[in-house]
C-alpha positions in Angstrom: 123.8 232.6 175.0 125.4 229.2 173.6 127.0 230.1 170.1 127.0 226.8 167.7 130.5 226.4 165.9 130.7 225.1 162.7 131.1 221.2 162.1 135.1 220.3 161.7 136.1 219.0 158.1 135.8 215.6 157.4 138.8 213.1 156.7 138.1 212.1 153.1 139.0 214.4 149.9 137.0 213.4 146.6 139.2 214.3 143.2 137.1 214.3 140.8 139.4 213.1 138.0 142.4 215.3 138.2 145.1 216.8 135.8 147.1 213.8 134.2 150.2 214.7 136.3 150.2 216.3 140.1 148.4 213.1 142.1 151.4 212.2 143.8 152.0 216.0 145.0 147.8 216.3 145.6 148.6 213.0 148.4 152.2 214.1 149.7 150.0 217.1 150.9 147.3 215.2 151.9 149.3 213.3 154.2 150.5 216.3 156.1 147.1 217.3 156.9 145.7 213.5 157.8 143.6 213.3 154.5 142.5 210.8 152.0 141.9 211.4 148.8 139.4 209.2 147.2 140.0 209.9 143.2 136.9 209.1 141.2 137.7 207.9 137.5 136.4 206.3 134.5 139.5 205.2 133.1 142.4 204.6 135.9 145.1 204.4 132.7 144.7 208.2 132.4 146.9 208.3 135.3 149.3 205.6 134.8 152.6 207.1 135.2 151.4 208.9 138.4 149.3 205.4 140.1 152.5 203.3 139.2 154.8 205.5 141.7 152.2 206.2 144.1 151.7 203.5 147.1 150.1 205.2 150.1 147.5 204.4 152.6 146.0 208.0 151.7 145.0 207.3 147.7 141.9 205.3 147.5 140.8 205.1 143.6 137.1 204.5 142.9 135.9 203.3 139.2 132.7 205.7 138.6 130.9 206.9 135.8 132.3 210.8 136.3 130.2 212.2 133.4 127.2 211.1 135.6 126.1 213.4 138.8 124.1 210.8 140.1 126.9 208.4 140.3 129.4 210.8 141.7 127.1 212.0 144.6 126.2 208.1 145.3 130.2 207.4 145.6 130.9 210.7 147.5 127.7 209.6 150.1 129.4 206.1 150.3 132.5 207.2 151.0 131.3 210.0 154.0 133.5 211.8 156.4 134.0 214.9 153.4 136.4 217.4 153.7 135.3 218.7 150.0 135.1 218.0 146.0 137.9 219.2 143.9 138.3 218.9 140.4 141.0 220.5 138.0 139.9 219.8 134.7 137.6 221.5 132.5 135.9 218.4 131.2 134.5 217.9 134.9 134.3 221.6 135.8 130.5 221.7 135.5 129.8 218.1 137.0 131.7 219.6 140.0 129.4 222.6 140.5 126.6 220.0 140.5 127.7 217.3 142.5 129.0 219.9 145.1 125.9 221.9 145.1 124.0 218.1 146.0 126.5 217.5 148.4 125.9 221.0 150.3 129.7 221.3 149.7 131.0 224.7 149.3 133.4 225.3 146.3 133.9 227.8 143.2 131.6 230.5 142.8 129.1 228.7 140.1 128.7 231.4 137.3 132.2 232.0 137.0 132.8 228.6 136.3 129.9 228.3 133.7 130.7 231.6 132.2 134.6 230.8 131.5 133.3 227.0 130.4 131.7 229.3 127.4 133.8 230.7 125.2 131.0 232.0 123.7 129.7 234.0 126.5 133.2 234.7 127.9 134.0 236.6 124.7 130.9 238.9 125.0 131.9 239.4 128.3 135.0 240.8 127.7 134.0 242.9 125.0 131.4 244.1 127.1 133.8 245.1 129.6 136.3 246.8 127.1 138.6 243.9 127.6 138.7 242.3 123.9 138.2 243.8 121.0 135.6 241.6 119.4 132.6 240.2 120.5 132.6 237.4 118.8 129.7 235.5 116.9 127.6 232.5 117.0 127.8 230.3 113.8 124.5 229.0 112.9 122.9 226.6 110.9 122.5 229.0 107.8 125.4 230.9 108.0 128.0 230.4 104.8 131.0 232.1 104.7 130.3 235.3 103.5 127.8 235.9 105.8 130.0 235.1 108.9 133.1 236.7 107.5 130.9 239.9 107.6 130.1 239.8 110.7 133.6 238.6 112.5 135.9 239.7 109.6 138.9 237.5 108.0 140.9 236.0 109.3 139.0 234.1 112.1 138.7 231.3 114.2 135.7 229.0 114.7 135.6 226.9 117.8 133.7 224.6 119.8 132.4 226.8 123.0 133.0 224.5 125.1 135.9 222.5 124.0 139.2 221.1 125.7 142.5 220.3 124.5 142.8 223.0 121.2 140.4 220.0 119.7 137.5 221.5 117.2 139.6 224.6 116.6 140.0 225.9 112.9 141.7 228.9 111.3 140.3 230.4 108.3 142.2 232.8 106.3 140.0 233.5 103.3 136.5 232.8 102.4 137.1 229.5 100.3 138.9 228.5 103.8 136.1 229.3 105.8 133.6 227.2 103.5 135.9 224.1 103.9 135.7 225.0 107.8 132.2 225.4 107.9 131.7 222.0 106.0 134.0 220.1 108.2 132.9 221.8 111.4 129.4 220.7 110.7 130.3 217.1 109.8 131.8 217.2 113.8 129.8 216.3 117.4 130.6 219.5 119.2 130.6 219.5 123.2 129.2 223.0 123.2 128.0 224.8 120.1 130.1 226.4 117.1 131.5 230.2 117.7 133.7 232.6 116.0 136.2 235.1 116.7 139.0 237.1 115.1 142.5 235.3 114.7 144.3 237.4 117.4 147.9 237.5 116.0 151.0 237.2 118.0 153.2 235.4 120.7 150.8 233.1 123.0 151.5 232.6 126.6 149.4 231.7 129.8 149.1 233.1 133.1 148.7 231.0 136.4 146.6 232.7 139.2 145.1 231.9 142.7 142.2 233.6 143.8 140.7 233.5 147.2 137.6 236.0 147.9 138.2 238.1 145.3 142.0 238.7 145.8 144.2 237.5 143.1 147.8 236.7 142.9 150.1 236.0 139.6 151.8 232.8 140.5 153.7 233.0 137.1 154.1 233.2 133.4 154.5 230.3 130.6 155.6 230.6 127.6 153.8 228.2 124.7 155.4 227.3 121.6 153.0 226.4 119.2 152.8 224.0 116.0 152.1 225.7 112.8 148.6 226.9 112.1 146.0 225.4 111.5 146.3 222.8 114.1 147.4 225.2 116.9 149.1 221.5 118.4 151.1 222.5 122.0 154.9 221.7 121.1 156.4 222.9 124.7 156.1 225.3 127.5 159.0 226.9 129.3 158.2 228.4 132.9 159.1 231.3 134.0 158.9 233.5 131.3 160.1 237.7 132.4 158.3 239.9 130.4 159.6 243.5 129.8 159.1 246.2 132.4 156.0 247.9 130.3 153.8 244.5 130.0 155.2 242.9 133.1 153.8 246.3 135.3 150.5 245.6 133.6 150.0 242.1 133.8 148.7 241.7 137.4 146.3 244.8 137.2 145.0 243.3 133.8 144.2 239.7 134.8 142.7 241.3 137.9 140.1 243.1 135.7 139.7 239.9 133.4 138.8 237.8 136.4 136.6 240.4 138.4 134.5 241.1 135.1 134.1 237.2 134.5 132.8 237.1 138.2 135.6 234.8 138.7 136.2 235.1 142.6 138.4 231.5 143.8 140.4 229.0 142.8 143.3 228.5 140.5 142.7 230.1 136.9 144.9 229.2 133.9 144.4 232.4 131.0 145.8 231.7 127.6 146.5 234.8 126.0 147.9 237.0 122.9 150.9 239.6 123.9 150.8 242.1 120.6 151.2 245.6 120.4 148.2 246.8 121.5 148.8 244.8 124.4 146.8 241.7 125.8 143.9 239.6 124.7 142.4 236.6 126.0 142.6 233.4 124.1 140.5 231.6 127.0 140.0 231.2 130.5 140.5 227.7 132.1 139.0 227.4 135.8 141.7 225.3 136.7 145.8 225.0 137.2 147.7 224.7 134.0 147.6 221.0 132.4 149.9 219.1 130.9 153.3 219.7 133.5 152.5 223.3 134.5 151.8 222.4 138.3 155.2 220.4 138.2 157.1 223.2 136.8 155.9 225.4 139.0 156.9 223.2 141.9 160.0 222.9 140.9 160.8 226.3 139.7 159.5 227.8 143.2 160.8 225.1 145.5 157.2 224.6 147.0 154.1 221.9 146.4 151.6 224.0 144.4 149.3 221.2 145.1 149.2 222.1 149.2 147.0 224.9 148.1 143.8 222.5 146.8 144.0 221.5 150.5 143.4 225.0 151.6 140.7 225.6 149.2 139.1 222.4 150.3 139.2 223.5 154.2 138.0 226.6 153.5 140.7 228.7 154.5 143.1 231.5 152.8 145.8 229.9 150.9 149.5 230.4 152.1 150.4 230.4 148.7 148.9 234.2 148.3 151.4 235.1 151.1 154.3 232.9 150.2 157.7 234.1 148.5 156.8 233.2 144.8 160.7 233.8 143.7 162.0 231.3 140.7 165.3 229.5 141.9 165.7 227.8 138.4 163.5 227.6 135.0 161.7 224.5 134.0 160.5 223.0 130.8 158.9 220.6 129.0 158.6 219.3 125.5 155.3 217.3 124.4 156.2 214.3 122.1 153.4 213.3 119.1 154.1 210.2 117.1 154.8 210.9 113.3 151.3 209.4 112.4 148.0 207.7 114.0 148.1 204.1 114.9 149.2 201.9 117.4 151.7 203.4 119.9 154.0 201.0 121.0 156.5 202.7 123.6 159.7 205.2 123.8 163.3 204.3 123.3 166.2 206.2 123.6 165.8 207.4 127.2 169.7 206.2 127.8 170.5 209.0 126.4 169.0 211.4 129.4 171.9 210.1 131.6 174.3 212.7 132.2 172.4 215.1 129.7 172.0 218.5 131.2 169.3 219.7 132.8 168.3 215.9 134.6 165.6 215.2 132.1 162.5 212.8 132.6 159.8 211.3 130.7 156.6 211.6 132.1 154.3 208.9 129.8 150.8 210.2 128.8 149.9 207.2 126.8 150.9 203.6 127.5 152.1 201.6 125.3 149.4 199.4 123.2 147.3 202.8 122.6 145.6 203.5 119.3 146.4 207.2 118.7 144.0 208.5 116.6 144.9 211.9 115.9 147.9 214.0 116.0 146.5 217.2 115.5 146.4 218.5 119.3 146.9 217.4 122.8 145.0 214.2 122.7 147.6 212.6 120.5 150.4 213.3 122.8 152.2 209.9 124.1 154.8 211.5 126.6 156.5 214.8 128.1 160.3 215.3 128.4 160.7 217.7 131.4 163.9 219.7 132.3 165.6 222.2 134.0 168.1 224.9 133.8 169.4 228.0 135.7 166.7 229.8 133.6 163.7 229.2 131.4 165.7 229.2 128.0 168.4 227.4 129.2 165.8 224.5 130.6 163.7 224.8 127.3 166.9 224.1 125.2 167.7 221.0 127.7 164.5 219.9 127.0 164.5 220.1 123.5 167.7 218.8 123.1 166.9 215.6 125.0 163.7 215.1 123.7 165.1 215.1 120.2 166.6 211.7 121.3 163.4 210.2 122.1 162.0 207.7 119.4 158.3 206.8 119.2 157.8 203.4 118.2 154.9 202.9 116.1 153.4 199.5 115.0 154.2 199.6 111.7 157.9 200.6 111.9 159.9 198.4 110.2 157.4 195.9 109.6 156.6 195.8 113.6 
């Protein structure tokens, strides 16, 4: 009796948008596999830094309305000979699910992705499994400060259930502050619905993991320096963090319990958490690799191309990263640069100070000169990042902070410009 063999994978890999950095590493891994990456994007300027350095026949960029499942599917079918479809962003994770389903392509388990993208459902699920101190609460149209505070307690956070980049996250410590938060929240157009949860106090970290067929491996831990509340703006990250023996021993078991509880069975996950005296508390789970320069930092610290794992996932094979040694050989840190105010951004100066500076600092542009910067309270206002290395994550952070201090951000109204 003859046995039919599975069809061989195609030669084209769809990248439905991407993290702003890391595209070059993905293409390098694709070249080794004989694959061509097709980036579908609605704004190629988002990848200006990467595309200015990429001149490979293994990358094709397509201008597509990537919020439209219909247009994404049509573009993928026109490309044909598909090995898979990947997405590394929160914003397009649900579009990717729908497109893969229509194209008959395998990928992440839909229920787990949908659950973690809904912060209200996520908080309830964690609470039900004994993994959070609170179930949180929906914020209804009739809620006033007293009513909401009585359900959740103070201080509390009000956030968009489908938010990204720390946008639409408000802290209220008192009822008066909560009244102002609710008034402002109701003037905003949210991606999801408003939800509230306690304000968990303590330092913020993020753990990067890779899961395959329910098996999870911790890749490493990032420290996260945030601005003073209430803006929660990311200022700097450093990799790898070494926790004390007690928490470090528990981390792998804890994050595996968390991901199993939310039915997250495959792919990278970026889980932000608070480490307090009572243990770990999830802030959010993202169904992707960490953003900013997290992937670059891990690749440099461990001397690997982390993005090769995306090809393993697309080609439906056990990622080699699950079995590879993950011994850090140096620390890597990056600092996010924000203008002092909104307005027309003209570029960065002072990079000549990088020559001979410890840690071999480099500037990664997030926004092109000429961009109208409309916010400086969250990551959307980041114009560039400075990455530096060091013998440890602490020295890497000091090198990056020192180099970043030499950069001058020019705005249109500086000195009458």
